[in-house]
PDB file as gemmi writes it, atoms N, CA and C in Angstrom:
CRYST1    1.000    1.000    1.000  90.00  90.00  90.00 P 1                      
ATOM      1  N   MET A   1       0.786  -1.252   0.208  1.00  0.00           N  
ATOM      2  CA  MET A   1       0.358  -0.149  -0.014  1.00  0.00           C  
ATOM      3  C   MET A   1       0.977   1.189  -0.090  1.00  0.00           C  
ATOM      4  N   ILE A   2       0.466   2.157  -0.515  1.00  0.00           N  
ATOM      5  CA  ILE A   2       1.376   3.818  -1.069  1.00  0.00           C  
ATOM      6  C   ILE A   2       0.401   4.650  -0.621  1.00  0.00           C  
ATOM      7  N   ALA A   3       0.934   5.324   0.279  1.00  0.00           N  
ATOM      8  CA  ALA A   3      -0.285   6.185   0.861  1.00  0.00           C  
ATOM      9  C   ALA A   3       0.155   7.829  -0.164  1.00  0.00           C  
ATOM     10  N   VAL A   4      -1.068   8.032  -0.889  1.00  0.00           N  
ATOM     11  CA  VAL A   4      -1.043   9.351  -1.880  1.00  0.00           C  
ATOM     12  C   VAL A   4      -1.594  10.567  -1.161  1.00  0.00           C  
ATOM     13  N   GLU A   5      -1.736  10.504  -0.327  1.00  0.00           N  
ATOM     14  CA  GLU A   5      -2.790  11.673   0.318  1.00  0.00           C  
ATOM     15  C   GLU A   5      -2.295  11.949   2.215  1.00  0.00           C  
ATOM     16  N   ALA A   6      -2.217  12.812   2.551  1.00  0.00           N  
ATOM     17  CA  ALA A   6      -1.765  13.339   3.778  1.00  0.00           C  
ATOM     18  C   ALA A   6      -3.102  14.373   4.029  1.00  0.00           C  
ATOM     19  N   VAL A   7      -4.113  14.561   4.908  1.00  0.00           N  
ATOM     20  CA  VAL A   7      -5.029  15.632   5.223  1.00  0.00           C  
ATOM     21  C   VAL A   7      -4.533  15.811   6.685  1.00  0.00           C  
ATOM     22  N   ILE A   8      -4.377  17.362   6.621  1.00  0.00           N  
ATOM     23  CA  ILE A   8      -3.810  17.840   7.927  1.00  0.00           C  
ATOM     24  C   ILE A   8      -4.787  18.583   8.309  1.00  0.00           C  
ATOM     25  N   PRO A   9      -5.627  18.707   9.490  1.00  0.00           N  
ATOM     26  CA  PRO A   9      -6.899  19.749   9.717  1.00  0.00           C  
ATOM     27  C   PRO A   9      -5.936  21.118   9.810  1.00  0.00           C  
ATOM     28  N   PRO A  10      -6.677  22.404   9.962  1.00  0.00           N  
ATOM     29  CA  PRO A  10      -6.229  23.581   9.860  1.00  0.00           C  
ATOM     30  C   PRO A  10      -6.188  24.196  11.407  1.00  0.00           C  
ATOM     31  N   ALA A  11      -5.017  24.979  11.664  1.00  0.00           N  
ATOM     32  CA  ALA A  11      -4.947  25.036  12.992  1.00  0.00           C  
ATOM     33  C   ALA A  11      -6.370  25.777  13.460  1.00  0.00           C  
ATOM     34  N   ARG A  12      -6.472  25.724  14.898  1.00  0.00           N  
ATOM     35  CA  ARG A  12      -7.709  26.056  15.510  1.00  0.00           C  
ATOM     36  C   ARG A  12      -7.119  27.307  16.636  1.00  0.00           C  
ATOM     37  N   GLY A  13      -5.632  27.522  16.605  1.00  0.00           N  
ATOM     38  CA  GLY A  13      -5.271  27.774  17.822  1.00  0.00           C  
ATOM     39  C   GLY A  13      -3.682  28.527  17.457  1.00  0.00           C  
ATOM     40  N   VAL A  14      -2.741  28.743  18.584  1.00  0.00           N  
ATOM     41  CA  VAL A  14      -1.287  28.811  18.539  1.00  0.00           C  
ATOM     42  C   VAL A  14      -0.903  27.589  18.989  1.00  0.00           C  
ATOM     43  N   ARG A  15       0.111  27.034  17.859  1.00  0.00           N  
ATOM     44  CA  ARG A  15       0.350  25.860  18.120  1.00  0.00           C  
ATOM     45  C   ARG A  15       1.824  25.925  18.590  1.00  0.00           C  
ATOM     46  N   SER A  16       2.193  25.007  19.691  1.00  0.00           N  
ATOM     47  CA  SER A  16       4.005  24.752  19.952  1.00  0.00           C  
ATOM     48  C   SER A  16       4.082  23.422  20.210  1.00  0.00           C  
ATOM     49  N   GLY A  17       5.397  22.868  20.558  1.00  0.00           N  
ATOM     50  CA  GLY A  17       5.905  21.891  20.765  1.00  0.00           C  
ATOM     51  C   GLY A  17       7.390  21.905  20.638  1.00  0.00           C  
ATOM     52  N   GLY A  18       7.739  20.471  21.146  1.00  0.00           N  
ATOM     53  CA  GLY A  18       8.654  20.145  20.782  1.00  0.00           C  
ATOM     54  C   GLY A  18       9.320  18.554  21.068  1.00  0.00           C  
ATOM     55  N   TYR A  19      10.529  18.221  20.962  1.00  0.00           N  
ATOM     56  CA  TYR A  19      11.184  17.357  21.369  1.00  0.00           C  
ATOM     57  C   TYR A  19      12.432  17.088  22.434  1.00  0.00           C  
ATOM     58  N   LEU A  20      12.085  16.263  23.372  1.00  0.00           N  
ATOM     59  CA  LEU A  20      13.125  16.347  24.563  1.00  0.00           C  
ATOM     60  C   LEU A  20      13.466  14.776  24.756  1.00  0.00           C  
ATOM     61  N   LYS A  21      14.956  14.741  24.430  1.00  0.00           N  
ATOM     62  CA  LYS A  21      15.820  13.202  24.950  1.00  0.00           C  
ATOM     63  C   LYS A  21      16.453  13.545  25.717  1.00  0.00           C  
ATOM     64  N   LEU A  22      16.317  12.115  26.394  1.00  0.00           N  
ATOM     65  CA  LEU A  22      17.904  11.663  27.508  1.00  0.00           C  
ATOM     66  C   LEU A  22      18.908  10.959  26.491  1.00  0.00           C  
ATOM     67  N   GLU A  23      20.273  11.658  26.783  1.00  0.00           N  
ATOM     68  CA  GLU A  23      21.109  11.127  26.048  1.00  0.00           C  
ATOM     69  C   GLU A  23      22.288  11.024  26.868  1.00  0.00           C  
ATOM     70  N   ARG A  24      23.318   9.943  26.788  1.00  0.00           N  
ATOM     71  CA  ARG A  24      24.452   9.574  27.248  1.00  0.00           C  
ATOM     72  C   ARG A  24      25.479  10.880  27.062  1.00  0.00           C  
ATOM     73  N   ARG A  25      25.561  10.860  25.870  1.00  0.00           N  
ATOM     74  CA  ARG A  25      26.362  11.997  25.359  1.00  0.00           C  
ATOM     75  C   ARG A  25      25.916  12.866  24.253  1.00  0.00           C  
ATOM     76  N   VAL A  26      26.188  13.932  24.150  1.00  0.00           N  
ATOM     77  CA  VAL A  26      25.328  14.798  22.912  1.00  0.00           C  
ATOM     78  C   VAL A  26      25.679  14.377  21.636  1.00  0.00           C  
ATOM     79  N   GLY A  27      25.142  14.001  20.741  1.00  0.00           N  
ATOM     80  CA  GLY A  27      24.814  13.393  19.667  1.00  0.00           C  
ATOM     81  C   GLY A  27      24.726  11.922  19.714  1.00  0.00           C  
ATOM     82  N   ASP A  28      24.620  11.186  21.006  1.00  0.00           N  
ATOM     83  CA  ASP A  28      24.336   9.897  20.996  1.00  0.00           C  
ATOM     84  C   ASP A  28      22.525  10.184  20.736  1.00  0.00           C  
ATOM     85  N   PHE A  29      22.182   8.604  20.423  1.00  0.00           N  
ATOM     86  CA  PHE A  29      20.982   8.088  20.005  1.00  0.00           C  
ATOM     87  C   PHE A  29      20.177   8.281  21.412  1.00  0.00           C  
ATOM     88  N   ALA A  30      19.052   8.671  21.219  1.00  0.00           N  
ATOM     89  CA  ALA A  30      17.947   8.761  22.572  1.00  0.00           C  
ATOM     90  C   ALA A  30      17.919   7.612  23.437  1.00  0.00           C  
ATOM     91  N   THR A  31      18.633   7.534  24.795  1.00  0.00           N  
ATOM     92  CA  THR A  31      17.668   6.848  25.270  1.00  0.00           C  
ATOM     93  C   THR A  31      16.433   6.621  25.807  1.00  0.00           C  
ATOM     94  N   VAL A  32      16.015   7.926  25.938  1.00  0.00           N  
ATOM     95  CA  VAL A  32      14.282   7.559  26.239  1.00  0.00           C  
ATOM     96  C   VAL A  32      14.082   9.053  24.977  1.00  0.00           C  
ATOM     97  N   GLY A  33      12.779   9.712  24.932  1.00  0.00           N  
ATOM     98  CA  GLY A  33      12.288  10.619  24.320  1.00  0.00           C  
ATOM     99  C   GLY A  33      10.990  10.967  24.556  1.00  0.00           C  
ATOM    100  N   VAL A  34      10.713  12.055  24.359  1.00  0.00           N  
ATOM    101  CA  VAL A  34       8.842  12.392  24.669  1.00  0.00           C  
ATOM    102  C   VAL A  34       8.847  14.003  23.396  1.00  0.00           C  
ATOM    103  N   ALA A  35       7.633  13.509  22.611  1.00  0.00           N  
ATOM    104  CA  ALA A  35       7.786  14.156  21.787  1.00  0.00           C  
ATOM    105  C   ALA A  35       6.278  15.435  22.334  1.00  0.00           C  
ATOM    106  N   VAL A  36       5.827  16.647  22.126  1.00  0.00           N  
ATOM    107  CA  VAL A  36       4.837  16.982  22.771  1.00  0.00           C  
ATOM    108  C   VAL A  36       4.710  17.862  21.639  1.00  0.00           C  
ATOM    109  N   ALA A  37       3.179  17.800  20.975  1.00  0.00           N  
ATOM    110  CA  ALA A  37       2.714  19.328  20.284  1.00  0.00           C  
ATOM    111  C   ALA A  37       1.417  19.754  20.769  1.00  0.00           C  
ATOM    112  N   LEU A  38       0.985  21.048  21.359  1.00  0.00           N  
ATOM    113  CA  LEU A  38       0.156  21.271  21.682  1.00  0.00           C  
ATOM    114  C   LEU A  38      -0.574  22.220  21.056  1.00  0.00           C  
ATOM    115  N   GLU A  39      -1.505  22.508  20.761  1.00  0.00           N  
ATOM    116  CA  GLU A  39      -2.394  23.997  19.909  1.00  0.00           C  
ATOM    117  C   GLU A  39      -3.294  24.491  21.343  1.00  0.00           C  
ATOM    118  N   MET A  40      -3.182  25.396  21.511  1.00  0.00           N  
ATOM    119  CA  MET A  40      -4.028  26.199  22.397  1.00  0.00           C  
ATOM    120  C   MET A  40      -4.967  27.513  21.828  1.00  0.00           C  
ATOM    121  N   THR A  41      -5.839  27.678  22.591  1.00  0.00           N  
ATOM    122  CA  THR A  41      -6.648  28.919  22.058  1.00  0.00           C  
ATOM    123  C   THR A  41      -6.892  29.533  23.762  1.00  0.00           C  
ATOM    124  N   GLY A  42      -6.153  30.209  23.716  1.00  0.00           N  
ATOM    125  CA  GLY A  42      -6.310  31.365  25.026  1.00  0.00           C  
ATOM    126  C   GLY A  42      -5.416  30.746  25.815  1.00  0.00           C  
ATOM    127  N   ASP A  43      -5.793  30.399  27.271  1.00  0.00           N  
ATOM    128  CA  ASP A  43      -4.978  29.226  28.307  1.00  0.00           C  
ATOM    129  C   ASP A  43      -5.381  28.006  27.790  1.00  0.00           C  
ATOM    130  N   THR A  44      -6.376  27.560  27.014  1.00  0.00           N  
ATOM    131  CA  THR A  44      -6.822  26.226  26.859  1.00  0.00           C  
ATOM    132  C   THR A  44      -5.772  25.350  25.805  1.00  0.00           C  
ATOM    133  N   VAL A  45      -6.164  24.165  25.965  1.00  0.00           N  
ATOM    134  CA  VAL A  45      -5.288  23.340  25.122  1.00  0.00           C  
ATOM    135  C   VAL A  45      -6.497  22.803  24.041  1.00  0.00           C  
ATOM    136  N   THR A  46      -6.362  23.149  23.240  1.00  0.00           N  
ATOM    137  CA  THR A  46      -7.739  22.512  21.896  1.00  0.00           C  
ATOM    138  C   THR A  46      -7.290  20.983  21.625  1.00  0.00           C  
ATOM    139  N   ARG A  47      -5.951  21.061  21.157  1.00  0.00           N  
ATOM    140  CA  ARG A  47      -5.516  19.750  20.354  1.00  0.00           C  
ATOM    141  C   ARG A  47      -3.961  19.429  21.163  1.00  0.00           C  
ATOM    142  N   ALA A  48      -3.616  17.881  21.236  1.00  0.00           N  
ATOM    143  CA  ALA A  48      -2.236  17.816  21.885  1.00  0.00           C  
ATOM    144  C   ALA A  48      -2.182  16.349  21.402  1.00  0.00           C  
ATOM    145  N   GLY A  49      -0.795  16.230  21.240  1.00  0.00           N  
ATOM    146  CA  GLY A  49      -0.333  14.958  20.834  1.00  0.00           C  
ATOM    147  C   GLY A  49       0.727  14.732  21.533  1.00  0.00           C  
ATOM    148  N   ILE A  50       1.289  13.505  22.007  1.00  0.00           N  
ATOM    149  CA  ILE A  50       2.368  12.841  22.667  1.00  0.00           C  
ATOM    150  C   ILE A  50       3.043  11.827  22.903  1.00  0.00           C  
ATOM    151  N   ALA A  51       4.180  11.501  22.408  1.00  0.00           N  
ATOM    152  CA  ALA A  51       4.630  10.456  21.778  1.00  0.00           C  
ATOM    153  C   ALA A  51       5.900  10.186  22.218  1.00  0.00           C  
ATOM    154  N   LEU A  52       6.304   9.003  22.568  1.00  0.00           N  
ATOM    155  CA  LEU A  52       7.218   8.190  23.435  1.00  0.00           C  
ATOM    156  C   LEU A  52       8.307   7.640  22.419  1.00  0.00           C  
ATOM    157  N   THR A  53       9.824   7.894  22.555  1.00  0.00           N  
ATOM    158  CA  THR A  53      10.738   7.403  21.697  1.00  0.00           C  
ATOM    159  C   THR A  53      11.314   6.402  23.101  1.00  0.00           C  
ATOM    160  N   GLY A  54      12.081   5.377  22.305  1.00  0.00           N  
ATOM    161  CA  GLY A  54      13.062   4.550  23.343  1.00  0.00           C  
ATOM    162  C   GLY A  54      12.500   3.505  24.170  1.00  0.00           C  
ATOM    163  N   VAL A  55      10.875   3.214  24.179  1.00  0.00           N  
ATOM    164  CA  VAL A  55      10.927   2.456  25.475  1.00  0.00           C  
ATOM    165  C   VAL A  55       9.823   1.219  24.806  1.00  0.00           C  
ATOM    166  N   GLY A  56      10.042   0.979  23.533  1.00  0.00           N  
ATOM    167  CA  GLY A  56       9.667  -0.012  22.906  1.00  0.00           C  
ATOM    168  C   GLY A  56      10.154  -0.100  21.431  1.00  0.00           C  
ATOM    169  N   GLY A  57       9.581  -1.110  20.623  1.00  0.00           N  
ATOM    170  CA  GLY A  57       9.629  -1.258  19.418  1.00  0.00           C  
ATOM    171  C   GLY A  57       9.868  -0.097  18.434  1.00  0.00           C  
ATOM    172  N   SER A  58       9.016   0.573  18.618  1.00  0.00           N  
ATOM    173  CA  SER A  58       9.047   1.913  17.611  1.00  0.00           C  
ATOM    174  C   SER A  58       8.489   3.090  18.414  1.00  0.00           C  
ATOM    175  N   THR A  59       7.908   3.852  17.644  1.00  0.00           N  
ATOM    176  CA  THR A  59       7.445   5.592  18.610  1.00  0.00           C  
ATOM    177  C   THR A  59       5.870   5.087  19.245  1.00  0.00           C  
ATOM    178  N   ILE A  60       5.600   5.248  20.321  1.00  0.00           N  
ATOM    179  CA  ILE A  60       4.360   4.825  21.100  1.00  0.00           C  
ATOM    180  C   ILE A  60       3.325   6.533  21.229  1.00  0.00           C  
ATOM    181  N   ALA A  61       2.505   6.058  20.780  1.00  0.00           N  
ATOM    182  CA  ALA A  61       1.379   7.561  20.856  1.00  0.00           C  
ATOM    183  C   ALA A  61       1.061   7.216  22.237  1.00  0.00           C  
ATOM    184  N   ALA A  62       1.117   8.300  23.219  1.00  0.00           N  
ATOM    185  CA  ALA A  62       0.667   8.397  24.445  1.00  0.00           C  
ATOM    186  C   ALA A  62      -0.892   9.110  24.570  1.00  0.00           C  
ATOM    187  N   THR A  63      -1.800   8.433  24.044  1.00  0.00           N  
ATOM    188  CA  THR A  63      -3.378   8.817  23.606  1.00  0.00           C  
ATOM    189  C   THR A  63      -3.583   9.566  25.163  1.00  0.00           C  
ATOM    190  N   ALA A  64      -3.664   8.670  25.728  1.00  0.00           N  
ATOM    191  CA  ALA A  64      -4.474   9.243  27.138  1.00  0.00           C  
ATOM    192  C   ALA A  64      -3.785  10.545  27.818  1.00  0.00           C  
ATOM    193  N   ALA A  65      -2.337  10.601  27.829  1.00  0.00           N  
ATOM    194  CA  ALA A  65      -1.855  11.919  28.512  1.00  0.00           C  
ATOM    195  C   ALA A  65      -2.274  12.930  27.599  1.00  0.00           C  
ATOM    196  N   ALA A  66      -2.602  12.608  25.985  1.00  0.00           N  
ATOM    197  CA  ALA A  66      -3.044  14.013  25.138  1.00  0.00           C  
ATOM    198  C   ALA A  66      -4.119  14.288  25.754  1.00  0.00           C  
ATOM    199  N   GLU A  67      -5.248  13.017  26.058  1.00  0.00           N  
ATOM    200  CA  GLU A  67      -6.692  13.636  26.020  1.00  0.00           C  
ATOM    201  C   GLU A  67      -6.539  14.096  27.470  1.00  0.00           C  
ATOM    202  N   ALA A  68      -5.656  13.995  28.582  1.00  0.00           N  
ATOM    203  CA  ALA A  68      -5.808  14.356  29.745  1.00  0.00           C  
ATOM    204  C   ALA A  68      -5.917  16.065  29.473  1.00  0.00           C  
ATOM    205  N   LEU A  69      -4.921  16.766  28.529  1.00  0.00           N  
ATOM    206  CA  LEU A  69      -4.330  17.907  28.585  1.00  0.00           C  
ATOM    207  C   LEU A  69      -5.685  18.718  27.916  1.00  0.00           C  
ATOM    208  N   THR A  70      -6.289  17.922  26.663  1.00  0.00           N  
ATOM    209  CA  THR A  70      -7.059  18.847  25.701  1.00  0.00           C  
ATOM    210  C   THR A  70      -8.073  19.121  26.768  1.00  0.00           C  
ATOM    211  N   GLY A  71      -8.564  20.098  26.386  1.00  0.00           N  
ATOM    212  CA  GLY A  71     -10.117  20.945  26.660  1.00  0.00           C  
ATOM    213  C   GLY A  71      -9.793  21.660  28.172  1.00  0.00           C  
ATOM    214  N   LYS A  72      -8.289  21.668  28.411  1.00  0.00           N  
ATOM    215  CA  LYS A  72      -7.989  22.122  29.834  1.00  0.00           C  
ATOM    216  C   LYS A  72      -6.855  23.010  29.991  1.00  0.00           C  
ATOM    217  N   PRO A  73      -6.884  24.077  30.743  1.00  0.00           N  
ATOM    218  CA  PRO A  73      -5.749  25.256  30.781  1.00  0.00           C  
ATOM    219  C   PRO A  73      -4.564  24.056  31.070  1.00  0.00           C  
ATOM    220  N   LEU A  74      -3.335  24.695  30.785  1.00  0.00           N  
ATOM    221  CA  LEU A  74      -1.968  24.087  31.201  1.00  0.00           C  
ATOM    222  C   LEU A  74      -1.899  24.336  32.688  1.00  0.00           C  
ATOM    223  N   SER A  75      -1.556  23.299  33.646  1.00  0.00           N  
ATOM    224  CA  SER A  75      -1.616  23.859  35.049  1.00  0.00           C  
ATOM    225  C   SER A  75      -0.558  22.933  35.406  1.00  0.00           C  
ATOM    226  N   ALA A  76       0.137  23.190  36.680  1.00  0.00           N  
ATOM    227  CA  ALA A  76       1.158  21.979  36.891  1.00  0.00           C  
ATOM    228  C   ALA A  76       0.114  20.753  37.266  1.00  0.00           C  
ATOM    229  N   GLN A  77      -1.307  21.044  37.460  1.00  0.00           N  
ATOM    230  CA  GLN A  77      -2.044  19.495  37.937  1.00  0.00           C  
ATOM    231  C   GLN A  77      -2.542  18.894  36.738  1.00  0.00           C  
ATOM    232  N   THR A  78      -2.862  19.555  35.758  1.00  0.00           N  
ATOM    233  CA  THR A  78      -2.986  18.675  34.506  1.00  0.00           C  
ATOM    234  C   THR A  78      -1.644  18.544  33.819  1.00  0.00           C  
ATOM    235  N   ILE A  79      -0.415  18.838  33.860  1.00  0.00           N  
ATOM    236  CA  ILE A  79       0.651  18.435  33.500  1.00  0.00           C  
ATOM    237  C   ILE A  79       1.450  17.172  33.838  1.00  0.00           C  
ATOM    238  N   ASP A  80       1.275  16.874  35.630  1.00  0.00           N  
ATOM    239  CA  ASP A  80       1.462  16.130  36.325  1.00  0.00           C  
ATOM    240  C   ASP A  80       0.530  14.812  36.126  1.00  0.00           C  
ATOM    241  N   GLN A  81      -0.582  15.253  35.806  1.00  0.00           N  
ATOM    242  CA  GLN A  81      -1.254  14.143  35.156  1.00  0.00           C  
ATOM    243  C   GLN A  81      -1.370  13.269  34.054  1.00  0.00           C  
ATOM    244  N   ALA A  82      -0.776  14.308  33.239  1.00  0.00           N  
ATOM    245  CA  ALA A  82      -0.523  13.674  31.220  1.00  0.00           C  
ATOM    246  C   ALA A  82       0.419  13.239  31.645  1.00  0.00           C  
ATOM    247  N   ALA A  83       1.734  13.691  32.503  1.00  0.00           N  
ATOM    248  CA  ALA A  83       2.966  12.950  32.736  1.00  0.00           C  
ATOM    249  C   ALA A  83       2.749  11.655  33.420  1.00  0.00           C  
ATOM    250  N   GLY A  84       1.823  11.549  34.186  1.00  0.00           N  
ATOM    251  CA  GLY A  84       1.538  10.389  34.914  1.00  0.00           C  
ATOM    252  C   GLY A  84       1.365   9.146  34.135  1.00  0.00           C  
ATOM    253  N   LEU A  85      -0.004   9.540  32.924  1.00  0.00           N  
ATOM    254  CA  LEU A  85      -0.504   8.780  32.151  1.00  0.00           C  
ATOM    255  C   LEU A  85       0.907   8.457  31.316  1.00  0.00           C  
ATOM    256  N   ALA A  86       1.711   8.856  30.680  1.00  0.00           N  
ATOM    257  CA  ALA A  86       2.704   8.655  30.024  1.00  0.00           C  
ATOM    258  C   ALA A  86       3.388   7.821  30.094  1.00  0.00           C  
ATOM    259  N   ALA A  87       4.036   8.346  31.298  1.00  0.00           N  
ATOM    260  CA  ALA A  87       4.784   6.980  32.291  1.00  0.00           C  
ATOM    261  C   ALA A  87       4.011   5.850  32.373  1.00  0.00           C  
ATOM    262  N   ASP A  88       2.450   5.816  32.629  1.00  0.00           N  
ATOM    263  CA  ASP A  88       2.145   4.593  32.605  1.00  0.00           C  
ATOM    264  C   ASP A  88       2.026   3.671  31.298  1.00  0.00           C  
ATOM    265  N   VAL A  89       2.126   4.601  30.063  1.00  0.00           N  
ATOM    266  CA  VAL A  89       2.687   3.749  28.726  1.00  0.00           C  
ATOM    267  C   VAL A  89       3.419   3.244  28.529  1.00  0.00           C  
ATOM    268  N   ALA A  90       4.300   3.938  29.104  1.00  0.00           N  
ATOM    269  CA  ALA A  90       5.716   3.375  28.880  1.00  0.00           C  
ATOM    270  C   ALA A  90       6.068   1.974  29.634  1.00  0.00           C  
ATOM    271  N   ARG A  91       5.362   2.469  30.941  1.00  0.00           N  
ATOM    272  CA  ARG A  91       5.557   1.292  31.814  1.00  0.00           C  
ATOM    273  C   ARG A  91       4.989   0.002  31.363  1.00  0.00           C  
ATOM    274  N   ALA A  92       3.802  -0.025  30.464  1.00  0.00           N  
ATOM    275  CA  ALA A  92       3.146  -1.239  29.720  1.00  0.00           C  
ATOM    276  C   ALA A  92       4.361  -1.368  28.739  1.00  0.00           C  
ATOM    277  N   GLU A  93       4.869  -0.738  28.132  1.00  0.00           N  
ATOM    278  CA  GLU A  93       5.772  -1.352  26.834  1.00  0.00           C  
ATOM    279  C   GLU A  93       6.933  -1.385  27.416  1.00  0.00           C  
ATOM    280  N   ASP A  94       7.487  -1.072  28.292  1.00  0.00           N  
ATOM    281  CA  ASP A  94       8.997  -1.419  28.437  1.00  0.00           C  
ATOM    282  C   ASP A  94       9.051  -1.189  30.176  1.00  0.00           C  
ATOM    283  N   ARG A  95       9.619  -2.710  30.315  1.00  0.00           N  
ATOM    284  CA  ARG A  95       9.262  -3.086  31.922  1.00  0.00           C  
ATOM    285  C   ARG A  95      10.627  -2.835  33.030  1.00  0.00           C  
ATOM    286  N   SER A  96      11.702  -1.738  32.452  1.00  0.00           N  
ATOM    287  CA  SER A  96      12.539  -1.143  32.644  1.00  0.00           C  
ATOM    288  C   SER A  96      12.660   0.192  33.453  1.00  0.00           C  
ATOM    289  N   PRO A  97      13.693   0.734  34.629  1.00  0.00           N  
ATOM    290  CA  PRO A  97      13.126   2.040  34.883  1.00  0.00           C  
ATOM    291  C   PRO A  97      13.283   3.419  34.194  1.00  0.00           C  
ATOM    292  N   ARG A  98      13.196   2.983  33.013  1.00  0.00           N  
ATOM    293  CA  ARG A  98      12.956   3.944  32.400  1.00  0.00           C  
ATOM    294  C   ARG A  98      11.666   5.171  32.327  1.00  0.00           C  
ATOM    295  N   GLN A  99      10.506   4.418  32.756  1.00  0.00           N  
ATOM    296  CA  GLN A  99       9.252   5.384  32.517  1.00  0.00           C  
ATOM    297  C   GLN A  99       9.268   6.331  33.667  1.00  0.00           C  
ATOM    298  N   ARG A 100      10.450   6.317  34.872  1.00  0.00           N  
ATOM    299  CA  ARG A 100      10.511   7.601  35.720  1.00  0.00           C  
ATOM    300  C   ARG A 100      11.282   8.277  35.208  1.00  0.00           C  
ATOM    301  N   ARG A 101      12.243   8.233  34.170  1.00  0.00           N  
ATOM    302  CA  ARG A 101      12.935   9.378  33.439  1.00  0.00           C  
ATOM    303  C   ARG A 101      12.139   9.922  32.554  1.00  0.00           C  
ATOM    304  N   ILE A 102      11.117   9.047  31.633  1.00  0.00           N  
ATOM    305  CA  ILE A 102      10.160   9.644  30.899  1.00  0.00           C  
ATOM    306  C   ILE A 102       8.913  10.636  31.606  1.00  0.00           C  
ATOM    307  N   GLN A 103       8.529  10.125  32.650  1.00  0.00           N  
ATOM    308  CA  GLN A 103       7.440  11.274  33.625  1.00  0.00           C  
ATOM    309  C   GLN A 103       8.023  12.392  33.533  1.00  0.00           C  
ATOM    310  N   ALA A 104       9.529  12.420  34.412  1.00  0.00           N  
ATOM    311  CA  ALA A 104      10.389  13.589  34.697  1.00  0.00           C  
ATOM    312  C   ALA A 104      10.378  14.259  33.353  1.00  0.00           C  
ATOM    313  N   ALA A 105      10.698  13.527  32.295  1.00  0.00           N  
ATOM    314  CA  ALA A 105      11.409  14.725  30.758  1.00  0.00           C  
ATOM    315  C   ALA A 105       9.800  15.162  30.451  1.00  0.00           C  
ATOM    316  N   HIS A 106       8.511  14.435  30.417  1.00  0.00           N  
ATOM    317  CA  HIS A 106       7.375  14.980  29.682  1.00  0.00           C  
ATOM    318  C   HIS A 106       7.095  16.119  30.812  1.00  0.00           C  
ATOM    319  N   GLY A 107       7.027  16.109  32.160  1.00  0.00           N  
ATOM    320  CA  GLY A 107       6.795  17.285  32.853  1.00  0.00           C  
ATOM    321  C   GLY A 107       7.759  18.531  32.480  1.00  0.00           C  
ATOM    322  N   ALA A 108       8.975  18.360  32.647  1.00  0.00           N  
ATOM    323  CA  ALA A 108       9.982  19.134  32.254  1.00  0.00           C  
ATOM    324  C   ALA A 108      10.000  19.991  30.901  1.00  0.00           C  
ATOM    325  N   HIS A 109       9.438  19.299  29.838  1.00  0.00           N  
ATOM    326  CA  HIS A 109       9.362  19.511  28.763  1.00  0.00           C  
ATOM    327  C   HIS A 109       8.403  20.526  28.260  1.00  0.00           C  
ATOM    328  N   VAL A 110       7.167  19.841  29.057  1.00  0.00           N  
ATOM    329  CA  VAL A 110       6.209  20.859  28.798  1.00  0.00           C  
ATOM    330  C   VAL A 110       5.965  22.382  29.655  1.00  0.00           C  
ATOM    331  N   ARG A 111       6.490  21.985  30.792  1.00  0.00           N  
ATOM    332  CA  ARG A 111       6.986  23.330  31.407  1.00  0.00           C  
ATOM    333  C   ARG A 111       8.092  24.555  31.023  1.00  0.00           C  
ATOM    334  N   ALA A 112       9.294  23.493  30.368  1.00  0.00           N  
ATOM    335  CA  ALA A 112      10.539  24.475  29.856  1.00  0.00           C  
ATOM    336  C   ALA A 112       9.844  25.367  28.636  1.00  0.00           C  
ATOM    337  N   ALA A 113       8.455  24.718  27.629  1.00  0.00           N  
ATOM    338  CA  ALA A 113       8.261  25.358  26.483  1.00  0.00           C  
ATOM    339  C   ALA A 113       6.772  25.786  26.421  1.00  0.00           C  
ATOM    340  N   PRO A 114       6.517  26.621  27.009  1.00  0.00           N  
ATOM    341  CA  PRO A 114       5.047  27.230  27.533  1.00  0.00           C  
ATOM    342  C   PRO A 114       4.498  27.659  25.789  1.00  0.00           C  
ATOM    343  N   PRO A 115       3.405  27.625  25.414  1.00  0.00           N  
ATOM    344  CA  PRO A 115       3.259  28.008  24.168  1.00  0.00           C  
ATOM    345  C   PRO A 115       3.220  29.651  24.084  1.00  0.00           C  
ATOM    346  N   GLU A 116       3.326  29.964  22.862  1.00  0.00           N  
ATOM    347  CA  GLU A 116       3.254  31.716  22.811  1.00  0.00           C  
ATOM    348  C   GLU A 116       1.950  32.016  22.818  1.00  0.00           C  
ATOM    349  N   PRO A 117       1.466  33.300  23.747  1.00  0.00           N  
ATOM    350  CA  PRO A 117       0.552  33.669  23.793  1.00  0.00           C  
ATOM    351  C   PRO A 117      -0.477  34.022  22.841  1.00  0.00           C  
ATOM    352  N   SER A 118      -1.724  33.809  22.810  1.00  0.00           N  
ATOM    353  CA  SER A 118      -3.057  34.110  21.920  1.00  0.00           C  
ATOM    354  C   SER A 118      -2.705  35.283  21.025  1.00  0.00           C  
ATOM    355  N   ARG A 119      -3.120  35.453  19.960  1.00  0.00           N  
ATOM    356  CA  ARG A 119      -3.106  36.781  19.034  1.00  0.00           C  
ATOM    357  C   ARG A 119      -4.133  37.152  18.937  1.00  0.00           C  
TER     358      ARG A 119                                                      
END                                                                             
C-alpha cells in the first residue's frame, strides 16, 4: 500500500511543541525521548499529541496523556496528570526503570516550552 494523500486539519489556535531526549553524550541516540505538540486557544489546550521514543520497538503514542490535556488549561496539575499517564504507557511497553525518566522528561518539557500567547 502506498500513501497518496495526507490530510492535515487547519490550526484552530497557536501551535507549539518540541522534542526532548535523554542521551548519555551529546549526539548519541536517545535513551528515551518525548515529543509534545500542543494547539491552544487562549489558555486552553484545544489539541494535543504526545509520543514516546526508546521505550518499545517503535514510537508509541501516549493518547491518554494527550487527552488529559485537551480541553483544559495548562497547569501543574494537568501536566502532572498527563506525565503520569505517559509513564503508564512506558511502563506497559518497557519493563525497565525508564518510565520514571519519561515522566520527569515529559513534565519538564511541557513546563520549559510554554506556548506563545494567543494573538
